[in-house]
PASEBA-1860 file (N, C-alpha, C; in nm, 3 decimals):
! residues 88
1> MNQPVDVR> 11.235/10.885/10.378/11.187/10.908/10.519/11.038/10.937/10.499 ~ 10.980/11.057/10.546/10.840/11.096/10.519/10.745/10.983/10.571 ~ 10.779/10.894/10.662/10.685/10.806/10.725/10.621/10.869/10.835 ~ 10.488/10.840/10.858/10.430/10.902/10.978/10.501/10.859/11.099 ~ 10.519/10.951/11.196/10.582/10.923/11.319/10.480/10.908/11.444 ~ 10.480/10.794/11.496/10.401/10.775/11.615/10.484/10.840/11.733 ~ 10.450/10.969/11.768/10.533/11.045/11.860/10.541/10.982/11.996 ~ 10.421/10.929/12.047/10.428/10.860/12.180/10.529/10.746/12.175
9> ALRESLGW> 10.510/10.659/12.075/10.582/10.528/12.068/10.739/10.577/12.057 ~ 10.765/10.672/11.968/10.906/10.715/11.952/10.960/10.769/12.099 ~ 10.895/10.843/12.159/10.932/10.896/12.292/10.946/10.794/12.392 ~ 10.863/10.696/12.389/10.865/10.590/12.492/10.983/10.486/12.459 ~ 11.010/10.471/12.330/11.117/10.389/12.293/11.265/10.447/12.327 ~ 11.256/10.582/12.341/11.382/10.651/12.378/11.394/10.659/12.529 ~ 11.281/10.632/12.600/11.286/10.635/12.735/11.274/10.782/12.793 ~ 11.224/10.869/12.707/11.212/11.007/12.741/11.079/11.050/12.790
17> TQDQLAAE> 11.074/11.153/12.878/10.947/11.212/12.925/10.905/11.305/12.817 ~ 10.786/11.359/12.831/10.736/11.453/12.737/10.818/11.582/12.743 ~ 10.858/11.618/12.867/10.956/11.728/12.888/11.078/11.721/12.809 ~ 11.139/11.599/12.823/11.268/11.574/12.751/11.248/11.592/12.599 ~ 11.150/11.526/12.549/11.120/11.534/12.400/11.092/11.682/12.358 ~ 11.018/11.746/12.439/10.989/11.886/12.416/11.119/11.977/12.407 ~ 11.206/11.954/12.506/11.342/12.019/12.513/11.410/11.987/12.379 ~ 11.411/11.864/12.336/11.490/11.822/12.215/11.436/11.889/12.087
25> LGLDRSSV> 11.302/11.915/12.082/11.251/11.972/11.970/11.224/12.117/11.985 ~ 11.258/12.171/12.091/11.234/12.319/12.115/11.091/12.353/12.126 ~ 11.011/12.266/12.190/10.870/12.299/12.206/10.843/12.293/12.363 ~ 10.707/12.319/12.391/10.673/12.311/12.533/10.605/12.174/12.546 ~ 10.586/12.124/12.666/10.525/11.986/12.693/10.386/11.974/12.632 ~ 10.311/12.082/12.643/10.171/12.077/12.582/10.171/12.049/12.432 ~ 10.273/12.105/12.367/10.281/12.074/12.218/10.313/11.934/12.197 ~ 10.410/11.869/12.275/10.430/11.737/12.266/10.311/11.645/12.296
33> SRLESGQK> 10.227/11.684/12.392/10.110/11.630/12.420/10.007/11.620/12.296 ~ 9.996/11.736/12.236/9.913/11.748/12.121/9.963/11.663/12.011 ~ 10.090/11.660/11.988/10.146/11.572/11.890/10.114/11.420/11.916 ~ 10.124/11.381/12.043/10.098/11.251/12.076/9.943/11.215/12.063 ~ 9.867/11.323/12.066/9.734/11.295/12.050/9.679/11.304/11.904 ~ 9.765/11.324/11.811/9.736/11.319/11.681/9.754/11.436/11.588 ~ 9.782/11.553/11.657/9.816/11.673/11.580/9.928/11.651/11.489 ~ 9.919/11.681/11.368/10.032/11.657/11.277/10.143/11.759/11.306
41> PKGPTAKM> 10.265/11.720/11.310/10.374/11.820/11.324/10.393/11.891/11.194 ~ 10.454/12.016/11.206/10.464/12.097/11.090/10.607/12.139/11.090 ~ 10.659/12.191/10.973/10.770/12.249/10.960/10.904/12.183/11.017 ~ 10.987/12.251/11.098/11.101/12.196/11.162/11.071/12.096/11.257 ~ 10.966/12.101/11.327/10.930/11.992/11.423/10.904/11.860/11.347 ~ 10.847/11.863/11.239/10.818/11.741/11.158/10.952/11.688/11.112 ~ 11.038/11.768/11.061/11.167/11.724/11.017/11.245/11.655/11.132 ~ 11.257/11.731/11.246/11.327/11.681/11.354/11.271/11.540/11.410
49> LEIIAERL> 11.142/11.523/11.411/11.074/11.393/11.445/11.121/11.284/11.346 ~ 11.123/11.314/11.221/11.151/11.223/11.116/11.307/11.173/11.128 ~ 11.386/11.270/11.158/11.536/11.248/11.191/11.558/11.156/11.317 ~ 11.494/11.187/11.419/11.504/11.118/11.540/11.444/10.975/11.519 ~ 11.330/10.966/11.456/11.266/10.833/11.418/11.363/10.746/11.330 ~ 11.422/10.809/11.234/11.504/10.736/11.142/11.641/10.685/11.215 ~ 11.689/10.767/11.304/11.802/10.732/11.381/11.776/10.615/11.475 ~ 11.657/10.624/11.532/11.613/10.516/11.617/11.605/10.393/11.541
57> RRRQAAME> 11.530/10.393/11.427/11.517/10.273/11.337/11.642/10.219/11.311 ~ 11.749/10.299/11.264/11.881/10.243/11.241/11.941/10.181/11.358 ~ 11.939/10.249/11.472/11.992/10.198/11.591/11.928/10.052/11.619 ~ 11.812/10.040/11.619/11.731/9.920/11.644/11.773/9.809/11.538 ~ 11.789/9.848/11.419/11.830/9.753/11.313/11.969/9.707/11.352 ~ 12.053/9.786/11.379/12.199/9.757/11.409/12.196/9.665/11.524 ~ 12.115/9.689/11.628/12.108/9.605/11.741/12.063/9.467/11.717 ~ 11.956/9.467/11.631/11.910/9.325/11.583/12.000/9.239/11.494
65> ESRRFEAE> 12.083/9.319/11.415/12.185/9.255/11.334/12.285/9.206/11.418 ~ 12.331/9.276/11.524/12.428/9.231/11.627/12.388/9.107/11.690 ~ 12.265/9.099/11.740/12.211/8.989/11.806/12.213/8.863/11.722 ~ 12.171/8.880/11.594/12.176/8.768/11.484/12.320/8.715/11.473 ~ 12.416/8.813/11.463/12.544/8.770/11.442/12.596/8.694/11.565 ~ 12.563/8.747/11.679/12.624/8.677/11.808/12.554/8.543/11.817 ~ 12.417/8.528/11.785/12.353/8.397/11.783/12.411/8.307/11.689 ~ 12.442/8.336/11.567/12.506/8.256/11.468/12.638/8.222/11.510
73> RAGKTRDG> 12.712/8.315/11.557/12.850/8.281/11.602/12.849/8.183/11.725 ~ 12.758/8.201/11.815/12.740/8.096/11.932/12.705/7.969/11.884 ~ 12.619/7.968/11.778/12.570/7.838/11.717/12.687/7.759/11.652 ~ 12.776/7.838/11.582/12.884/7.770/11.516/12.990/7.727/11.612 ~ 13.003/7.770/11.728/13.112/7.746/11.811/13.068/7.629/11.910 ~ 12.952/7.589/11.907/12.905/7.486/12.006/12.851/7.368/11.924 ~ 12.881/7.249/11.984/12.816/7.129/11.927/12.677/7.112/11.969 ~ 12.612/7.000/11.930/12.476/6.992/11.958/12.444/6.969/12.111
81> AGQPEGER> 12.554/6.944/12.188/12.538/6.920/12.341/12.564/7.061/12.415 ~ 12.582/7.164/12.337/12.614/7.286/12.394/12.756/7.310/12.447 ~ 12.833/7.218/12.403/12.977/7.234/12.440/13.062/7.297/12.327 ~ 13.154/7.376/12.367/13.245/7.433/12.263/13.303/7.319/12.180 ~ 13.319/7.335/12.045/13.386/7.232/11.979/13.520/7.199/12.019 ~ 13.557/7.065/12.017/13.690/7.021/12.067/13.693/7.005/12.214 ~ 13.585/7.037/12.282/13.578/7.008/12.437/13.479/6.891/12.463 ~ 13.484/6.783/12.389/13.392/6.669/12.421/13.468/6.560/12.489
END
């Protein structure tokens, strides 16, 4: 882990408000605002942000893999004309 976390991008990708992220981290909204403005997180806050960011990265990777799988599967079940094989 230990990658720098873009707090605003993380929050926005989750669809959360500053208040929601603050509640998740046990902070107040002004602290989240400072983090988004570049203040480095410390201690448990830094660890929690890393955990949230890593879980989000894993979720996004799984979604991308699922899309690739579905696209491959759709491509294998269709002929060049877009018809399912055997229905020509």
